[in-house]
C-alpha positions, 0 to 999 in steps of 0.5 A: 696699667695706665699712667697715673694709676700709681697715684690713684693707688697711693691716694686710695691707700692713704684714705684706707689708712684714715678709715682703718685708724678711725676704726682702730680708735673706736675698737679700743674705745679711745673715743676722745682721741677719735674725736680729736683726730677726726676733728683735726682731719676734717678741720684741716680740709675745711681750712684748705677749702676756706683758704682757697675760697678766700683766695678766689675773692681777691681781684688782684692776681698778686694777692690771689697768688700770695693767698692761694699758694700756701693752701694749694701746697697743703692739698697734697698733704691733706690727700696723703694725710692717711699715712700721718694719721695712721702713724699717730694712731699706732703710737697712741694706741701702743702707748695706751696699751702699754706695749711701748714706753715713751722715750725721754725727750733729748733736745726736742724742746729746742727743736720745737722752739726752732720750729715755732720760730720758723713758722712765725718767720714764714707766716710773717713774710706771708702776711707782709706779702698779703698786706703790702705786696713785694715788687715782682723781682722779690715776690717769688723768692719771698714766697719760697722763703715763707713756704720753706720756713713754714714746711720745716717749722711744722716738721720741727714743731710736730716731731721735735727731731732733725729732718733726717731723723723724722722717718725713723 
């Protein structure tokens, strides 16, 4: 086996999960959820493509970095999104078929509000960096703060759980 084959296998499994999830939704006749998941999947890819195309349109390297880095960071998420799609579809189908019951929210609203505020902070720093670029000494720390805020904010907003509890 050659080096790098593990990554190819993980990507293949991820894409298989996407197709299997779509098939499961169609098989159980959840067409509305199928269209929603398919639209989110394709829309996510389109957003990344358009963002990178927009980033390449800038002449200044500073602006190109500020615009491109968030979209480049989303490429692995898109390529591995099969694992997220599969989990979402499994929970949805099992709840609709009545095999599992919905859990009562315990502090989820506060964590989701925290997630939304972290996304707002990250987007604000990122937007400020595009409109009025930071000095070269502040550019990398500001970009790191923006990306970490958005990553943790998305995790809190989508799951409503603490970071250490997300995989359970």
